[in-house]
Each structure stands twice: as C-alpha cells, then as structure tokens.
C-alpha positions as CSV (number, residue, x, y, z in Angstrom):
1,M,179.1,72.8,218.9
2,G,178.7,76.4,220.0
3,I,180.1,79.2,222.0
4,D,180.9,78.3,225.6
5,E,180.2,81.7,227.2
6,P,178.2,82.3,230.3
7,D,174.8,83.7,229.9
8,I,174.5,87.5,230.3
9,S,171.5,89.3,231.6
10,P,169.6,91.7,229.2
11,T,170.4,94.6,231.5
12,E,174.1,93.9,231.5
13,F,174.0,93.5,227.7
14,L,172.3,96.8,227.2
15,D,174.8,98.6,229.3
16,D,177.4,97.9,226.5
17,V,175.1,98.8,223.6
18,E,175.1,102.2,221.9
19,M,172.0,102.9,219.8
20,R,171.7,105.8,217.5
21,V,169.0,107.1,215.2
22,G,170.0,108.8,211.9
23,E,168.7,110.0,208.6
24,I,169.8,108.2,205.5
25,V,171.3,110.9,203.2
26,S,172.3,108.7,200.2
27,V,172.6,105.1,199.1
28,E,175.1,103.7,196.6
29,E,175.6,100.2,195.2
30,F,178.8,98.5,196.4
31,P,179.8,96.3,193.5
32,E,183.1,95.1,195.2
33,A,181.0,93.1,197.7
34,R,180.3,89.4,197.1
35,K,176.7,89.8,198.0
36,D,174.1,92.6,197.5
37,V,175.4,95.4,199.7
38,Y,174.8,99.1,199.7
39,K,176.9,102.0,201.0
40,L,174.8,104.2,203.3
41,D,175.6,107.8,204.1
42,V,173.8,108.4,207.4
43,D,173.5,111.8,209.2
44,F,173.5,111.2,213.0
45,G,173.4,114.9,213.8
46,T,175.9,116.8,215.8
47,K,175.1,115.8,219.3
48,T,178.0,114.0,221.0
49,L,177.8,111.7,223.9
C-alpha cells in the first residue's frame, strides 16, 4: 500500500518549492476547525517574485 510514483531528486523537488519568510502579525483561534487550529496573519513584505 502506498503511492506508486517514481523517485524524484532533491534538486528537482526544490525547483518546484517556493519558500518565504514572514512576520506573524496576529494569531486568532479558529473554533470552526475540528482540531486545534489557529488563523495566522503573516506579513511577507512587498517584494514580488
């Protein structure tokens, strides 16, 4: 049982990954969720890619 996908090299994987760093501005509880979840307001700045 599992996923029958061919292995992918780390370099090829990272070509499709977008990483961003931001500052958490606010955190709120999210009571509608079935598990403990929080809404985060994150400021990623104004630089566009």
